DRENTORKOL-3810 file (N, C-alpha, C; in nm, 4 decimals):
REM DRENTORKOL-3810
@n.u->10.9565; n.v->9.9339; n.w->8.4069; ca.u->10.9763; ca.v->9.9467; ca.w->8.5542; c.u->10.8118; c.v->9.9539; c.w->8.5879
@n.u->10.7472; n.v->10.0643; n.w->8.5418; ca.u->10.6050; ca.v->10.0677; ca.w->8.5753; c.u->10.5631; c.v->9.9472; c.w->8.5709
@n.u->10.5781; n.v->9.8196; n.w->8.4609; ca.u->10.5047; ca.v->9.7225; ca.w->8.4961; c.u->10.5667; c.v->9.6287; c.w->8.5848
@n.u->10.6460; n.v->9.6461; n.w->8.6028; ca.u->10.7489; ca.v->9.5654; ca.w->8.7091; c.u->10.6726; c.v->9.6252; c.w->8.8582
@n.u->10.6472; n.v->9.7221; n.w->8.8834; ca.u->10.5902; ca.v->9.7514; ca.w->8.9915; c.u->10.4503; c.v->9.7383; c.w->8.9952
@n.u->10.3379; n.v->9.7254; n.w->8.9080; ca.u->10.2166; ca.v->9.6869; ca.w->8.8958; c.u->10.2454; c.v->9.5267; c.w->8.9270
@n.u->10.2996; n.v->9.4669; n.w->8.8755; ca.u->10.3348; ca.v->9.2995; ca.w->8.8761; c.u->10.3387; c.v->9.2762; c.w->9.0340
@n.u->10.4480; n.v->9.3416; n.w->9.0787; ca.u->10.4666; ca.v->9.3136; ca.w->9.2297; c.u->10.3642; c.v->9.3527; c.w->9.3346
@n.u->10.2944; n.v->9.4869; n.w->9.3015; ca.u->10.1909; ca.v->9.5205; ca.w->9.3710; c.u->10.0569; c.v->9.4154; c.w->9.3617
@n.u->10.0407; n.v->9.3364; n.w->9.2376; ca.u->9.9677; ca.v->9.2286; ca.w->9.2146; c.u->10.0127; c.v->9.1088; c.w->9.3203
@n.u->10.1201; n.v->9.0818; n.w->9.3115; ca.u->10.1759; ca.v->8.9580; ca.w->9.4164; c.u->10.1564; c.v->9.0097; c.w->9.5262
@n.u->10.1610; n.v->9.0939; n.w->9.5909; ca.u->10.1754; ca.v->9.1292; ca.w->9.7471; c.u->9.9771; c.v->9.1543; c.w->9.7676
@n.u->9.9036; n.v->9.1677; n.w->9.6809; ca.u->9.7839; ca.v->9.1802; ca.w->9.7055; c.u->9.7174; c.v->9.0309; c.w->9.6975
@n.u->9.7707; n.v->8.9699; n.w->9.6369; ca.u->9.7250; ca.v->8.7977; ca.w->9.6170; c.u->9.7659; c.v->8.7148; c.w->9.7390
@n.u->9.9005; n.v->8.7784; n.w->9.7989; ca.u->9.9437; ca.v->8.7060; ca.w->9.8944; c.u->9.8718; c.v->8.7585; c.w->10.0292
@n.u->9.8334; n.v->8.8707; n.w->10.0447; ca.u->9.7333; ca.v->8.9549; ca.w->10.1423; c.u->9.6149; c.v->8.8894; c.w->10.1270
@n.u->9.5453; n.v->8.8403; n.w->10.0308; ca.u->9.4176; ca.v->8.8153; ca.w->10.0330; c.u->9.4304; c.v->8.6635; c.w->10.0414
@n.u->9.5070; n.v->8.5728; n.w->9.9999; ca.u->9.5513; ca.v->8.4336; ca.w->10.0612; c.u->9.5760; c.v->8.3987; c.w->10.2047
@n.u->9.6437; n.v->8.4727; n.w->10.2672; ca.u->9.6970; ca.v->8.4553; ca.w->10.4168; c.u->9.6397; c.v->8.5325; c.w->10.5191
@n.u->9.5458; n.v->8.6116; n.w->10.5034; ca.u->9.4734; ca.v->8.6964; ca.w->10.5804; c.u->9.3011; c.v->8.6765; c.w->10.5403
@n.u->9.1966; n.v->8.6098; n.w->10.6158; ca.u->9.0838; ca.v->8.5755; ca.w->10.5735; c.u->9.0028; c.v->8.6834; c.w->10.6206
@n.u->9.0508; n.v->8.8266; n.w->10.6585; ca.u->8.9678; ca.v->8.9672; ca.w->10.6994; c.u->9.0304; c.v->9.0682; c.w->10.6156
@n.u->9.1193; n.v->9.0501; n.w->10.5031; ca.u->9.1625; ca.v->9.1193; ca.w->10.4003; c.u->9.0588; c.v->9.1679; c.w->10.2967
@n.u->9.0537; n.v->9.2604; n.w->10.2837; ca.u->8.9140; ca.v->9.3459; ca.w->10.1709; c.u->8.9845; c.v->9.4268; c.w->10.0818
@n.u->8.9491; n.v->9.4362; n.w->9.9745; ca.u->9.0277; ca.v->9.4902; ca.w->9.8532; c.u->8.9242; c.v->9.6181; c.w->9.8414
@n.u->8.9669; n.v->9.7405; n.w->9.8430; ca.u->8.8993; ca.v->9.8666; ca.w->9.8226; c.u->8.8515; c.v->9.8412; c.w->9.6538
@n.u->8.7313; n.v->9.9081; n.w->9.6499; ca.u->8.6591; ca.v->9.8865; ca.w->9.5078; c.u->8.7370; c.v->9.9906; c.w->9.4099
@n.u->8.7776; n.v->10.0890; n.w->9.4360; ca.u->8.8693; ca.v->10.2012; ca.w->9.3813; c.u->8.9750; c.v->10.1082; c.w->9.3254
@n.u->9.0435; n.v->10.0441; n.w->9.3853; ca.u->9.1786; ca.v->9.9692; ca.w->9.3949; c.u->9.1751; c.v->9.8820; c.w->9.2977
@n.u->9.0545; n.v->9.8371; n.w->9.2891; ca.u->8.9728; ca.v->9.6940; ca.w->9.1763; c.u->9.0093; c.v->9.7805; c.w->9.0662
@n.u->8.9183; n.v->9.8800; n.w->9.0314; ca.u->8.9157; ca.v->9.9364; ca.w->8.9313; c.u->9.0356; c.v->9.9728; c.w->8.8790
@n.u->9.1048; n.v->10.0742; n.w->8.9426; ca.u->9.2224; ca.v->10.0945; ca.w->8.9164; c.u->9.3426; c.v->9.9747; c.w->8.8727
@n.u->9.3273; n.v->9.8553; n.w->8.9474; ca.u->9.4075; ca.v->9.7419; ca.w->8.8982; c.u->9.3622; c.v->9.7387; c.w->8.7893
@n.u->9.2261; n.v->9.7060; n.w->8.7598; ca.u->9.1804; ca.v->9.6600; ca.w->8.6245; c.u->9.2324; c.v->9.7409; c.w->8.4773
@n.u->9.2350; n.v->9.8442; n.w->8.5198; ca.u->9.2663; ca.v->9.9570; ca.w->8.3899; c.u->9.4424; c.v->9.8989; c.w->8.3635
@n.u->9.5176; n.v->9.9007; n.w->8.4924; ca.u->9.6698; ca.v->9.8683; ca.w->8.4838; c.u->9.6849; c.v->9.7364; c.w->8.4105
@n.u->9.5678; n.v->9.6707; n.w->8.4599; ca.u->9.6147; ca.v->9.5031; ca.w->8.3433; c.u->9.5964; c.v->9.5215; c.w->8.2320
@n.u->9.4840; n.v->9.6255; n.w->8.2051; ca.u->9.4408; ca.v->9.6137; ca.w->8.0350; c.u->9.5722; c.v->9.6519; c.w->7.9914
@n.u->9.6473; n.v->9.7847; n.w->8.0204; ca.u->9.7474; ca.v->9.8213; ca.w->7.9734; c.u->9.8428; c.v->9.7364; c.w->7.9666
@n.u->9.8650; n.v->9.6458; n.w->8.0904; ca.u->10.0093; ca.v->9.5712; ca.w->8.0975; c.u->9.9736; c.v->9.4422; c.w->7.9759
@n.u->9.8584; n.v->9.3869; n.w->7.9456; ca.u->9.7946; ca.v->9.3019; ca.w->7.8520; c.u->9.8570; c.v->9.3766; c.w->7.7136
@n.u->9.7890; n.v->9.5022; n.w->7.6741; ca.u->9.8090; ca.v->9.5252; ca.w->7.5655; c.u->9.9795; c.v->9.5796; c.w->7.5108
@n.u->10.0370; n.v->9.5927; n.w->7.6567; ca.u->10.1834; ca.v->9.6152; ca.w->7.6065; c.u->10.2585; c.v->9.4638; c.w->7.5869
@n.u->10.1898; n.v->9.3718; n.w->7.6449; ca.u->10.2328; ca.v->9.2049; ca.w->7.6097; c.u->10.2355; c.v->9.1720; c.w->7.4621
@n.u->10.0946; n.v->9.2266; n.w->7.4377; ca.u->10.0512; ca.v->9.1850; ca.w->7.3135; c.u->10.1378; c.v->9.2806; c.w->7.1865
@n.u->10.1414; n.v->9.3962; n.w->7.2358; ca.u->10.2319; ca.v->9.4773; ca.w->7.1357; c.u->10.3612; c.v->9.4321; c.w->7.1256
@n.u->10.4339; n.v->9.3961; n.w->7.2285; ca.u->10.5750; ca.v->9.3297; ca.w->7.2320; c.u->10.5604; c.v->9.1909; c.w->7.1537
@n.u->10.4793; n.v->9.0898; n.w->7.1399; ca.u->10.4520; ca.v->8.9853; ca.w->7.0510; c.u->10.4426; c.v->9.0118; c.w->6.9036
@n.u->10.3801; n.v->9.1104; n.w->6.8668; ca.u->10.3434; ca.v->9.1537; ca.w->6.7537; c.u->10.4641; c.v->9.1778; c.w->6.6879
@n.u->10.5476; n.v->9.2653; n.w->6.7571; ca.u->10.6756; ca.v->9.3338; ca.w->6.7156; c.u->10.7817; c.v->9.2037; c.w->6.6931
@n.u->10.7583; n.v->9.1062; n.w->6.7535; ca.u->10.8693; ca.v->9.0244; ca.w->6.7527; c.u->10.8314; c.v->8.8813; c.w->6.6565
END
């Protein structure tokens, strides 16, 4: 569920940036998002290794 919310949030941010020329992402949000993305990728890698 944690990663589902994270992925949904990424989709929302992408849509905002695609359709709103004046949308700006906060630096702290980017840093936080990158940390979450690293965890997400690690979870996928761990899952692939297990199977």
